[in-house]
C-alpha positions, 0 to 999 in steps of 0.5 A: 500500500505504501507505493500508492499515491495520495491521489488514488486514495483521495479518489477512492475516498470520494467514491466510498463516501458517495456510494456507501449509503446508496444502494449501488455497492460501495465495495464493488465500486472501490474494488473495480476502481482499484483494479483499473487504477492498479491499486493494491492494498495490504490484505485489502484493508484499505477498502474496509478501513476507509469505511470508518469515515462513512461510519463517523459521517452517519454518527455525526448526522444522527448524533442527536437521535442516537443520544436521545435514544441512549438516554431513553433506554433505561426507562423507555420500553419502545427505545429498548425494543428498537435497539433490540430490533437493530441488534437482531437485524445485525446478528446474521451478518455478524455470524456469517461475516466472522465465519466467512471473512477469509473466503470473502477477502481472498476469493470474492474480493478478487473477482472483478467479473463477479462484482460487475455481474452482481452490479447488473443483477442488483440494478435489475432487481432494484428497478423491479422493486421500485416499479412494483406497486408494493403496499407499505405497512410500516413507516416508523423504523422503531416499530417494525415487527421483530420478524421484519427486523430479522428478515432485513438482517438476512437480506443484508447477508447477501451483501457479503458478495461484493457488488450486491450492496449492503444498503441495497440488500437491506433496502430491498429487503425492507421494501419487500417486507412492508416498509415504505421507501423512506423507512427502508432507507432510514433503517439501512442507516441505523443497521449500518452503524453496528454492521460497519463498526463490526466489519471495521473492527474485524478487518483491523484485527485480522490485518494488525500484523501486516499493516505498517506506519507507511500505510497510515497516510493512504488510509487517512486520506481515504478516511477523511475524504469519505467522511466529508462526502458521506455527510452530504450523502446522508443528509440528502438521501432520505428526501431524495428517495421519498420523492424519486424512489430508487430507479436512478440507482438501479440504472447507475448499477446497470451502467457501471456493471456493463462498463466494467464488464466491457473494460475487463473484456478489453483490458483485463 
């Protein structure tokens, strides 16, 4: 990683912040961009560790709500129910992610064609769900049934395959399970907090012996850049999807996946 340029890290940080919370697969975009830039990080750690910037972005934007939720926990049954729902949704990915971490990083992360195919298929699914006249039953993320929280968590596990998208899988799952479009995106934000913190901690632990001081400037550049960009994305996304839905992101995925496959065919 030490041989990579700050410019590469900055570009990938922008890409991470832009795509982390929209249903287009930030990891897929980062891995494809890194492939064509010739960017090789130690243990593929950069691609996960710069997510800390996006994590801090959502914690910053949601700080007031998080603080009120924490203060309410001791005496508010509804607050405890919601936190329990988030943890229930987080559980499947925590278990599968821990068990399959090495396979994900050494096999799935090294397969650009798979990423492109998943981008394409995910785009088609997103367009289909967005146009399907689903009748939402839930508009308050704090009051989903426990089965719905758990079901969304199972959908999140699909994002272990790069190119599927963590936010995309949770949003589609929430929509299919009865959430309205705004609530689906909002719960994806809440679920991102424990999921991304867990992924960050696990990857940092796994790579603690191979990372060096020379890697710090590259990671720091990507981290700071992703934080700044992600703040703006989080602030604007809920209003956008409430008004316009998810079709734009479906087409985005299809275009990127198709261009990626074409580029791999031409340049390898």
